[in-house]
C-alpha positions as CSV (number, residue, x, y, z in Angstrom):
1,M,-21.9,-29.5,36.2
2,V,-21.5,-26.7,38.5
3,A,-22.8,-23.3,37.5
4,A,-21.1,-20.3,39.0
5,A,-22.9,-16.9,39.6
6,G,-25.5,-17.5,36.9
7,F,-23.2,-18.9,34.2
8,Q,-23.8,-22.4,32.9
9,K,-20.9,-24.4,31.7
10,M,-21.6,-26.0,28.3
11,S,-21.1,-29.7,27.8
12,P,-19.2,-30.7,24.6
13,S,-22.4,-32.2,23.1
14,R,-24.1,-28.8,23.5
15,K,-21.5,-26.7,21.5
16,V,-22.5,-25.3,18.2
17,A,-20.9,-27.2,15.5
18,G,-18.1,-25.4,13.7
19,A,-18.3,-22.5,16.3
20,A,-14.8,-22.9,17.5
21,T,-13.2,-23.5,14.1
22,S,-14.8,-20.9,11.9
23,K,-13.6,-17.2,11.9
24,P,-15.9,-14.3,11.0
25,A,-15.2,-13.0,7.5
26,E,-12.9,-9.9,7.9
27,L,-13.6,-6.9,5.9
28,P,-10.6,-4.8,4.7
29,S,-9.8,-2.0,7.1
30,R,-10.8,1.6,6.3
31,N,-7.1,2.5,5.9
32,L,-6.6,-0.2,3.2
33,L,-9.7,1.0,1.2
34,S,-8.5,4.5,1.1
35,T,-4.8,3.8,0.2
36,V,-3.3,3.7,-3.3
37,F,-0.1,1.9,-4.4
38,V,2.3,3.9,-6.6
39,R,5.1,2.5,-8.7
40,N,7.8,4.0,-10.9
41,L,8.6,6.8,-8.5
42,P,11.8,8.9,-9.0
43,P,14.6,7.4,-7.0
44,A,14.9,10.5,-4.9
45,C,11.2,10.8,-4.2
46,T,10.0,11.9,-0.7
47,R,6.7,11.5,1.0
48,F,6.4,15.3,0.6
49,D,6.5,14.9,-3.2
50,L,3.7,12.3,-3.0
51,A,1.6,14.5,-0.9
52,E,2.1,17.4,-3.4
53,W,1.3,15.2,-6.5
54,F,-1.8,13.5,-5.0
55,G,-3.1,16.4,-3.0
56,D,-5.5,17.5,-5.8
57,A,-7.4,14.2,-5.6
58,G,-8.4,14.8,-2.0
59,P,-7.1,15.2,1.6
60,V,-4.0,13.2,2.0
61,R,-3.6,11.5,5.5
62,K,-0.2,9.7,5.1
63,C,2.4,9.0,2.5
64,S,5.3,6.6,2.6
65,V,8.1,5.8,0.2
66,V,9.9,2.4,0.0
67,R,13.2,2.0,-1.7
68,K,14.6,-1.4,-2.5
69,D,17.6,-2.5,-4.5
70,A,16.5,-4.5,-7.5
71,P,18.6,-6.2,-10.1
72,E,19.0,-4.5,-13.6
73,E,16.4,-5.8,-16.0
74,D,18.8,-6.4,-18.8
75,G,21.1,-8.5,-16.5
76,A,24.1,-6.5,-17.5
77,A,27.2,-6.7,-15.2
78,A,28.9,-3.7,-13.7
79,T,32.4,-2.9,-14.7
80,D,33.9,-4.2,-11.5
81,G,32.4,-7.7,-12.1
82,R,29.4,-7.4,-9.7
83,A,25.9,-7.6,-10.8
84,S,24.6,-4.2,-11.6
85,R,21.6,-3.0,-9.4
86,R,19.2,-0.1,-9.5
87,E,16.9,1.2,-6.8
88,A,13.2,0.4,-7.2
89,T,11.1,3.1,-5.5
90,Y,7.4,2.7,-4.7
91,G,5.0,4.2,-2.3
92,F,1.6,4.3,-0.6
93,V,-0.8,7.3,-0.3
94,R,-3.6,7.1,2.2
95,F,-6.5,9.4,1.7
96,A,-9.2,10.6,4.1
97,A,-11.9,8.9,2.1
98,E,-12.2,5.8,-0.1
99,E,-13.7,7.9,-2.9
100,D,-10.6,10.1,-2.9
101,A,-8.3,7.1,-3.4
102,T,-10.5,5.8,-6.2
103,H,-10.3,9.3,-7.9
104,A,-6.6,9.5,-7.4
105,A,-6.0,6.0,-8.9
106,V,-8.0,7.0,-12.1
107,A,-6.5,10.5,-12.3
108,M,-2.9,9.8,-11.6
109,D,-2.4,6.6,-13.3
110,G,0.0,7.1,-16.2
111,R,0.7,10.8,-15.3
112,E,4.2,12.0,-15.8
113,V,5.8,13.7,-12.8
114,S,9.2,15.1,-12.0
115,R,10.9,16.5,-8.8
116,A,11.6,20.2,-8.4
117,G,14.8,21.0,-10.2
118,E,15.0,17.8,-12.2
119,T,14.4,17.3,-15.9
120,Q,13.8,13.5,-15.9
121,K,10.1,12.6,-15.9
122,Y,8.6,9.5,-14.4
123,R,5.3,7.9,-15.5
124,L,3.5,6.8,-12.4
125,A,1.5,3.5,-12.2
126,V,-1.2,3.8,-9.6
127,E,-3.3,0.9,-8.3
128,R,-5.9,0.3,-5.7
């Protein structure tokens, strides 16, 4: 074996067993630890609504809202023969600190909210 500039090439017999196949345990990212998942959002909810509702729990870094068509739970058909659908809305709120996310999950789970100018209330389901 030829060593180049102070480096020694390892022969296959000198490799550490399992070194090439095992990966170090990955820890969740800081962003994941400081994020809460929110279900049962109003269909017209915006990221600004989320920031307003969750702002009392601590500094909010980022909010996002996801809208997805979902089939009606009762399986009822629409009048034109197509399957009826409703919009499922959920979101994510990322806080500056993990403690704030924990506090928000406890404080906001089950809380009723409504958007400005709307009378319909929605009971939030918040998870970590």
